[in-house]
C-alpha positions as CSV (number, residue, x, y, z in Angstrom):
1,M,16.1,27.3,-6.9
2,K,15.0,25.1,-4.0
3,Y,12.0,23.0,-3.0
4,I,10.8,20.8,-0.2
5,Y,9.7,17.3,-1.2
6,T,7.3,15.3,1.0
7,G,4.8,12.5,1.1
8,D,4.4,9.0,2.5
9,S,5.9,5.7,1.2
10,T,5.0,6.4,-2.4
11,A,7.2,9.4,-2.1
12,V,10.1,7.8,-0.3
13,K,11.1,5.3,-3.0
14,A,10.0,3.2,-5.9
15,F,9.2,-0.4,-5.1
16,E,10.7,-3.0,-7.5
17,T,10.2,-5.5,-4.6
18,H,7.5,-5.5,-1.9
19,E,10.1,-4.4,0.7
20,G,11.8,-2.0,-1.6
21,N,15.2,-2.8,0.0
22,D,17.0,-3.3,-3.3
23,E,19.4,-0.6,-4.6
24,L,17.3,0.3,-7.6
25,S,14.1,0.9,-5.5
26,Q,16.0,3.2,-3.1
27,L,17.7,5.2,-5.9
28,V,14.4,6.3,-7.4
29,N,11.6,8.5,-6.3
30,L,9.7,11.4,-7.8
31,G,11.6,14.0,-5.9
32,K,15.0,12.7,-7.1
33,L,13.8,12.4,-10.7
34,F,12.6,16.0,-10.5
35,E,15.8,17.2,-8.9
36,I,17.7,15.7,-11.9
37,Y,15.3,17.2,-14.4
38,T,15.6,20.7,-12.9
39,S,18.9,20.8,-11.1
40,Y,17.0,22.5,-8.3
41,K,18.1,21.7,-4.7
42,M,15.7,19.3,-3.0
43,F,15.0,19.1,0.8
44,D,13.6,15.6,1.1
45,L,11.1,15.4,4.0
46,S,9.2,12.3,2.8
47,S,8.5,9.7,5.4
48,Y,7.1,6.2,5.3
49,G,3.5,5.7,6.4
50,K,3.0,9.3,7.7
51,P,-0.3,11.2,7.3
52,N,-0.5,14.7,5.8
53,N,-0.8,16.4,9.2
54,W,2.4,14.7,10.4
55,L,4.1,15.8,7.2
56,A,2.9,19.3,7.8
57,R,4.5,19.4,11.2
58,S,7.8,18.2,9.6
59,V,7.6,20.9,7.0
60,R,6.8,23.6,9.6
61,E,9.8,22.6,11.7
62,S,12.3,22.1,8.9
63,N,13.9,25.5,9.1
64,V,14.7,25.5,5.4
65,G,12.9,28.7,4.7
66,R,9.7,29.7,2.9
67,I,10.2,27.7,-0.3
68,P,7.6,25.8,-2.4
69,V,6.6,22.3,-1.4
70,F,6.3,19.4,-3.9
71,W,3.8,17.4,-1.9
72,L,2.6,13.9,-2.8
73,Y,-0.8,13.8,-1.3
74,T,-1.3,11.1,1.3
75,D,-4.6,9.2,1.7
76,P,-6.5,11.0,4.5
77,L,-7.4,7.6,6.0
78,Q,-3.8,7.4,7.2
79,K,-4.5,10.0,9.9
80,Q,-7.3,7.9,11.4
81,F,-4.7,5.3,12.5
82,W,-2.5,7.8,14.3
83,I,-2.8,9.8,17.5
84,D,-0.2,12.5,17.7
85,E,3.2,10.8,17.1
86,Q,1.9,7.2,17.7
87,R,0.8,4.9,14.9
88,F,-1.8,2.3,15.8
89,F,-2.2,0.6,12.4
90,P,-3.7,-2.0,11.8
91,N,-5.7,-1.1,14.9
92,I,-7.8,2.1,15.1
93,P,-7.4,4.4,18.0
94,E,-10.5,4.4,20.2
95,E,-11.2,8.1,19.7
96,N,-11.4,7.6,15.9
97,K,-13.7,4.6,15.8
98,N,-17.0,6.6,15.6
99,K,-15.8,8.7,12.7
100,L,-14.7,5.6,10.7
101,W,-17.9,3.7,11.5
102,E,-19.8,6.6,10.1
103,L,-17.6,6.4,7.0
104,I,-18.2,2.8,6.2
105,T,-22.0,2.9,7.0
106,A,-22.9,6.3,5.5
107,D,-25.4,6.5,2.6
108,D,-22.8,8.8,1.0
109,W,-19.4,7.5,2.1
110,Q,-17.5,9.7,-0.3
111,Q,-18.9,12.8,1.4
112,K,-17.5,11.6,4.7
113,Y,-14.2,10.8,3.1
114,I,-14.0,14.3,1.6
115,Q,-14.7,15.8,5.0
116,M,-11.8,13.9,6.5
117,A,-9.6,15.2,3.7
118,D,-10.8,18.8,4.2
119,A,-9.7,18.8,7.8
120,E,-6.1,18.1,6.7
121,L,-6.2,20.5,3.8
122,R,-7.1,23.3,6.2
123,E,-4.0,22.5,8.2
124,L,-1.8,22.4,5.2
125,N,-3.1,25.8,4.0
126,Q,-2.2,27.2,7.4
127,L,1.5,26.6,6.8
128,N,1.2,29.7,4.7
129,I,3.7,28.5,2.1
130,P,3.1,27.5,-1.5
131,I,2.1,23.8,-1.7
132,G,1.8,21.9,-5.0
133,L,-0.2,18.8,-4.4
134,V,0.3,15.8,-6.6
135,G,-1.9,12.7,-6.2
136,G,0.0,10.1,-4.3
137,S,-1.4,7.3,-2.1
138,G,-4.7,9.1,-2.4
139,D,-6.3,11.3,-5.1
140,I,-6.8,15.0,-4.8
141,E,-9.2,17.1,-7.0
142,P,-8.8,20.8,-7.7
143,N,-12.2,21.6,-6.4
144,Q,-11.1,20.3,-2.9
145,V,-8.6,23.2,-2.6
146,K,-10.6,26.0,-4.3
147,D,-10.9,27.8,-0.9
148,Y,-7.2,27.4,0.0
149,K,-5.0,30.1,-1.4
150,N,-1.7,28.4,-0.6
151,I,-2.5,25.1,-2.3
152,T,-2.5,24.2,-5.9
153,V,-3.3,20.8,-7.4
154,I,-0.6,19.9,-10.0
155,A,-2.0,16.5,-10.8
156,S,-5.0,14.7,-9.3
157,S,-4.1,11.0,-9.5
158,W,-1.0,9.0,-10.0
159,K,-3.1,5.8,-10.6
160,H,-5.2,7.4,-13.4
161,V,-2.0,8.4,-15.2
162,I,-0.2,5.0,-15.1
163,G,-3.5,3.2,-15.6
164,K,-4.1,5.1,-18.9
165,H,-0.5,4.4,-20.0
166,A,-0.9,0.7,-19.3
167,G,-4.3,0.5,-21.1
168,I,-5.8,-0.5,-17.8
169,P,-7.8,2.6,-17.0
170,F,-8.8,3.3,-13.4
171,N,-12.0,5.3,-12.9
172,G,-13.2,7.1,-9.8
173,R,-11.2,7.9,-6.7
174,Y,-8.2,5.9,-5.8
175,M,-7.6,5.1,-2.1
176,L,-5.4,2.9,0.1
177,V,-7.9,0.1,0.5
178,E,-5.6,-1.6,3.0
179,L,-6.7,1.2,5.4
180,L,-10.3,1.0,4.2
181,H,-10.6,-2.7,4.4
182,N,-8.9,-2.8,7.8
183,T,-11.5,-0.3,9.0
184,V,-14.3,-2.7,7.8
185,N,-12.5,-5.6,9.5
186,E,-12.2,-3.7,12.8
187,F,-16.0,-3.9,13.1
188,F,-16.7,-7.1,11.1
189,T,-13.6,-9.2,11.8
190,H,-13.0,-12.1,9.5
191,P,-12.2,-15.2,11.5
192,D,-9.5,-16.6,9.3
193,Y,-7.4,-13.6,8.1
194,K,-4.9,-11.2,9.5
195,W,-4.8,-7.5,8.5
196,N,-2.3,-8.1,5.7
197,E,-4.2,-10.9,4.1
198,L,-7.6,-9.2,3.8
199,W,-7.2,-8.9,0.1
200,R,-7.8,-12.7,0.0
201,V,-11.3,-12.4,1.6
202,D,-14.2,-13.2,-0.7
203,I,-16.4,-10.2,-1.4
204,E,-19.4,-12.2,-0.2
205,W,-18.0,-12.1,3.4
206,D,-18.3,-8.3,3.4
207,R,-21.6,-8.2,1.5
208,Q,-23.4,-10.2,4.1
209,H,-23.0,-7.3,6.5
210,K,-25.9,-5.1,5.5
211,E,-24.9,-2.1,7.6
212,L,-21.9,-1.5,5.3
213,N,-22.2,0.7,2.3
214,Q,-22.0,-1.8,-0.6
215,Q,-20.7,0.7,-3.1
216,L,-17.7,1.1,-0.8
217,I,-17.2,-2.6,-0.6
218,N,-17.3,-2.8,-4.4
219,R,-14.7,-0.1,-4.6
220,I,-12.3,-2.0,-2.3
221,Y,-12.4,-5.1,-4.5
222,E,-12.2,-3.1,-7.7
223,I,-9.0,-1.5,-6.5
224,Y,-7.6,-4.9,-5.5
225,Q,-8.3,-6.2,-9.0
226,W,-6.9,-3.2,-10.7
227,R,-3.7,-3.3,-8.8
228,S,-3.3,-7.0,-9.5
229,D,-3.7,-6.2,-13.2
230,M,-1.2,-3.4,-13.0
231,M,1.3,-5.7,-11.3
232,Q,1.0,-8.1,-14.1
233,A,1.5,-5.3,-16.6
234,G,4.7,-4.2,-14.8
235,Y,3.7,-0.8,-13.3
236,M,3.3,-1.6,-9.6
237,T,4.5,-3.8,-6.8
238,G,1.6,-4.4,-4.4
239,V,0.3,-1.0,-3.2
240,H,3.2,0.9,-4.7
241,P,4.3,2.1,-8.1
242,N,7.6,0.6,-9.2
243,V,10.4,2.4,-11.0
244,Y,8.6,2.3,-14.3
245,G,5.5,3.7,-12.7
246,N,7.5,6.5,-11.1
247,V,9.2,7.5,-14.3
248,I,5.9,7.7,-16.2
249,Y,4.2,9.8,-13.6
250,H,7.3,12.1,-13.3
251,N,7.2,12.7,-17.0
252,H,3.5,13.6,-16.7
253,I,3.9,16.1,-14.0
254,K,7.5,17.5,-14.4
255,A,6.8,20.5,-16.8
256,R,3.8,21.8,-14.9
257,L,5.5,21.3,-11.6
258,K,8.6,23.2,-12.7
259,E,6.4,26.0,-14.0
260,W,4.6,26.2,-10.7
261,I,7.8,26.2,-8.6
262,D,9.3,28.9,-10.8
263,A,6.2,31.0,-10.3
264,N,6.3,30.6,-6.5
265,T,10.0,31.1,-5.8
């Protein structure tokens, strides 16, 4: 049995440290854990900081055959910071600014977010190979793929699973708020903070800008707080699950994932 494994930094390795350069971090990821569990051969195409459409290109060009893909779903906001092969983060490419302005100021920002996700899901479906999506840096719900015959959601949310295990439940949709908050900061730039220090900003700074959807602002700070709590509890390091968080999620998904791969091989 064979499978392709892909996703962004949450797929590449666990993070015992913020850099993840230690040996333990680099020895562990969900794909490796699943390979040990099944003894199936893994083709690891995961890649740090890459959006789903970039990963789709890599899968398309891999030449490993039509085999199932174990895909850690990447937050669709990632794509908004890329043009073709060039990453602009923390800046936003000019051609994506209108779309992101609409997102942060919409009456229903979640609808705009789902529309961004759907554009990528269509592209994934067009690969015409079986894709098992697992919530990774972003969440993915089964109803989002109901019209895509090549895609199955194995598990919706990594963060819901480890939050429940920790007794620190996370409710609603998890997103990479670094991307979301940098989007806010692109239009309402805080005078004293760089992109990687925005988590320090007081919520009142963002609340004073009435054009912004305030539910979205609340979500940003809720995720910051939840992640801080999860770090204290020993499940995450910054934005990434650590080794313990990887093992727990792997144990949650492994049986259903194996069953799905077996049925699609």
